[in-house]
N, C-alpha and C positions, 0 to 999 in steps of 0.2 A: 540714276545714281550720281552722286557728287564725289569728285576726288578732291582731296585737300592735302596740302603739304604741311608737315609738322616738323619743327626743328628738333634735332636730337644732338646731344653733345657727347663727345668722346675725348679721351686723353687725360682727364684729371682723375687721380686716384688718391684716397686718403693717405696722409702721412701716418705711419705706424711705428711702433717700437721694433727693434731687432729681436730675433729669437734668442735662445740661450747660447752662451759661448760654447765652443767645441773644446772641452777640457777634460782631463782626467780628474774626476772629483775624489779620487783617493789621494791625490797630491794637492788639491786646491779646495778651499772652502766653497760650498755650494751657495754662492751669493750671485747677484746679478742675473736672476733667472730671465729677465728681459731688460734690455737697455733702451731707454727712450730715444726716439729720433733726435739727433743732435746732442745726445747725452753721453756720459762716460761713467765708468765704474771701476773700482779697484778690487781685485780678487786676491786675497791673501793666501799664502801657503797654509796647508793643513798639517797639523802635527802628525807624524814626526818630521815633516819637511820644514825647512826654514829658508828664508831669503826674502827679497823684496816682492811686494805685491805686483801682479800683472795689471797693467792699464788696458782697458778695453773701451771701445767707442763705437757708436752707431752713426751712420751718415745723417747729416742735417735733414735732408728731404727723402728719407727712406720710405718707400711704398711697398716693401716686400717683408711681410711678417716672418718669413723663413730666412731672411738675411742674417748671416752669422756675424756678430760684431767683430771688428778688427781687434787683434790682440798684440800687445807688446811682447817682448821676449820673456820666456818662461825661465826664470833663474832659481826656481825652487830646488833645493838639494835635500837629500835625506840626511838625517843626523841621528846617531845612536849614542846612548850613554854607555860607558864602560861598565862591565859587570862588577859587583861587589868583590867577587873572588875570580881571579883569572881562570879560564878553562884549563883542564888538564893538558899539559904540554906547553903552556904559555906562561910568560912572566912579564910583569910590567915594572920597570925600574926607572925612577925619575921621569915618568911620563912617556917612556918609550917601550913599545912592545917588542919582545924577543922570544925565542924558543927557550923553554925551561931547560935546566941541566938534564942531560940524558936525551934530549930531543934535538933534532937537526932541522935546518931549513931557515927560511926567513919569515918571521911573523908578519902577516899583513891583515890588520883588522878591516873587515868590510861590513857594511850595514845592509842587511837584506830585509826587504819589505814582505811581510807575510799578510796577504789580503784574506780577510774573512768576510762572510756575508752577514 
C-alpha cells in the first residue's frame, strides 16, 4: 500500500449578499430583500408613515448569508389625516383641536395604527 500526501485548502469562503434587514414591514416598504456585499440600499417609509428613508449596508467582504445589514436611524413617523367632520365631543377651530361646547378636558389627537392581515 502506498501513502500519498494531498494538499487541502481551508479558510476561504465565498463573498455573499447579506440577508434581509430586520425591520417592521408595516412601517417600511419591503425592498432590499438582500443587500449585496459592499452594497447599500435605501428603505422608504410605508404609508401611512412618513419620514426619511433608512440607509442600510452590507460589509464589503461579507461571507455570512445570514448577516443582517447595518441600518441607519429609523425616523419613520405615523401620520393621519383629520376626519371630514370632527368626532362627537370635539371641535377644530383655526387648525386647533379642542373639546366641543358641553364637553370638558383637553383634546389630544393621536394617530393609531390598525394592523390587518
